[in-house]
N, C-alpha and C positions, 0 to 999 in steps of 0.2 A: 731558196735563199741559203747561202752557205752559213754553216754554223760558225759562230764567233770563235776565234782562236784565243786561247788562254795560255799564259805562260806560268811556269812554276819556278819558284826561287826557294832553295834550301839554304837556310842560314846555319852554317857550320863553322863559322870563323871565330867563335868565342874562345876565351882564354882557358876555359875549363878549370879555373883556379880552385873551385871547391872539389872538383873531381880529382885533380892531381895529374891528369893526362887527358889526351884528346877523347872527349866523351862520344863523339860521333862514331868512333871505331869500336865502342863497347858493344858486346853482344847482349841482346834482349830477345827472349823467345826465339832463339836460334838464328837471328840475323843481326848484323850491325845496325846501330841506330840510323845511320845514314841510308842504309838499304831499305828500312821501313819507309822513310820519306820518299825515296825514289819510287818504290813500288806503289805508294799511294798516288803520287803525282803523275807518273808516266801515262796512265790511261786517260787522265783529265787534261793534259797540257800538250801543246804543240812544240814548246821549247822549254827545256829545263836548264837552270843555271845553279851552280853551287857557289855560294858566297863564302869564301874561305881564304886564308892567307898561307895555308900549308900546301905545298906542291903535291903532296901524297894523294890528294883528292883527284888528281888527273887520272888515276887508275880506274875510275868509274866511267870514263868515256863521255863525261858531261862537261860542257864548257865551265871552266873555273874562272871566277871573278874575284880578284883581290881588292881589298879596300883601297880607295884613293887616299882616304884619311884614316890611317891606322889608329887603333885604341879609342874608337868612338862608339863602341858597342853596336847594337843592332841598327842604330841610325846610320852608321858608317857602311855596314853591309847592305842595307836597303838602298842607300844612295848609289853605291857602286853597281849593284845588280840592276836597279831600275834604269840606270843610265845606259846600259847595254841591252836591255830587254827589247825584243822585237814586237812584243804584243802590248796592247794598251793595258789590259788587265792581267794581273799576276797573282797567283795564289802563293802566299809566303808561309813557310813553315819552319819552325825551329827544329833542328835535327834531334833535339832531346825530348820530343813529344811523339812517341811511337804509337799511340792509340788513337790518333786523329782518324776521322772517317770521311769517305766520299760524300756522305749525306750532309756533313757540316758544310763542305764547300759548295755543294749544290744549293743549299739554303742561302749562303752568302751571295752566290752569283745571282740569285733571284732578287736580291736587295741592293744591287749596285747602281741602278740608273739614277743619275743626278748627283752622284757622290764621287769623291776622290779616293775613298777607302771604305771598306766594310769590315768592321771589327766586332767579333762576337762578344756578348756580355752575358753574364749569369750571376745571380745573387750579388749584384753591384761590383763584380770583378770583370775586368776587361782582358781579352786574350789577343794582344797585338802581334804575337808570334804565331798565330794560326788565323790568318786574315787575308783579305784581298787589298791590293794597292794598285792604283793607276800609275803608269810609268811617268806621267807628268809631274809626280811628286818628287822626282829626282832632284830638281833644282831647289825645291823647298827644303829637302833634307840637307842639301849642301849649304844652303843659307844658314840653317840652324846650327850645323856643325861649325861653320866659320864663326858663328856668334858664341861658340862654346856650350851650346845647349844640346846635350846628348840623350836626355831622358825621353824615351819614346812615348811613354804614357802621357807625358805633359805636352810634347810638341804636336802630337796627332790631333789634339783638341783644337788646334788653331786652323784646321782645315774642315771642309764639309765632309764629315764622316758619318756613316750610318752605323749604329750600334744595335743590331737586332738581338733580341733576347733568345738565347738558345737553351734555356732551361728545359724545354720539352725534350731536346735531344739527350740531355743528361739523365732523363728518366730511364732511357734504354741503354745509355752508355755512361754510367756514373764516373768512369775513369777517363773520359774523353780527353781531358786536358792534363792528364798525368804527365809530370815533367821530371826528368832525371837530371839532377844537378850534383848529386854526391853519391858515393858508393852505397850509402845507406838506402838511397831511393830504390836501388835495384833489389834490396832485400825486403823492403816494406810493401812492395806491390802485391796487391791481393786482387785476383780476378773477380 
């Protein structure tokens, strides 16, 4: 039996308003943030997409998907990327989370059957920017956007979503969901 093909979507289209410039191009531990995401997803995925509205991302040789509905946050990026995805299941990562691991996504993939998305949780926090989404959600995201509802944490709860607890992974990787949103975040990271 052939192994199921999984897609990878890198959400890099944010405004980076707290950073002041395109954070996906920032260097962290010797590589650009977007390169961390590419290196993580490439061995796991049969198709990679970069969700961004800046043409400079074409330099990475990966299909670039611009938002159909600009200024709608991650919901807009998810809608556009899922709409063109060739795989049913897609690993979605925010480009500003450079410490995500293969183990996280292997765990999520084991918990996808019967669901539309698999979003990790830990200590009552959800991580929708390091999750699995089924491409059939594209129409749902479009419907929510057209209703003016862009809050990902809220709208995902309207679907059949599995929220596996990943607290065990955090014991070995306490900075797993470390997120770079401002220049200060680059200076406060402690291994």
